[in-house]
C-alpha positions, -999 to +999 in steps of 0.1 A: +166-721+849+197-722+869+200-710+905+212-676+896+208-647+919+185-618+910+215-594+904+230-620+881+198-624+862+195-587+857+231-584+845+225-614+820+193-598+807+209-565+803+237-580+783+213-601+762+193-568+755+223-549+744+235-577+719+204-588+701+218-588+666+204-557+652+215-521+662+180-508+665+169-534+690+203-533+708+197-496+714+161-498+725+162-530+746+196-522+760+186-488+772+152-501+786+169-529+803+196-509+820+170-483+832+142-506+843+149-543+848+163-540+884+131-525+895+107-551+879+092-580+899+101-615+890+068-621+870+077-592+847+113-602+843+099-637+832+077-619+807+106-598+794+129-627+792+104-647+771+096-617+749+132-610+739+134-645+726+114-633+696+132-622+664+148-588+663+128-577+633+095-586+651+104-569+683+114-537+665+082-536+645+061-542+676+079-517+697+078-490+669+041-497+663+048-507+626+031-540+632+004-551+657+016-569+687+004-605+688-020-611+718+004-634+735+031-607+737+009-577+742+013-575+781+027-551+805+063-553+793+052-545+757+033-516+769+064-503+788+086-508+758+062-491+734+062-460+756+099-460+766+119-430+754+157-433+754+163-398+764+138-397+793 
């Protein structure tokens, strides 16, 4: 990882979350990231950053509950994503 500041990291992750490759995950992850990433501690940002490296279809299926979340990704971030409501 580079020596980026916390603010730059948040901006990079929000951008990455808004442009995942599929519209559904762009909307879900982009909205979640814009609303919550700035308040997360570094360990949870690490978890989020690793999680979004998964394929878009897998992420969408896990977040929507259509497929079970593999144990290695079933952490605090996934629990937050699964309960996140865009219109809250």
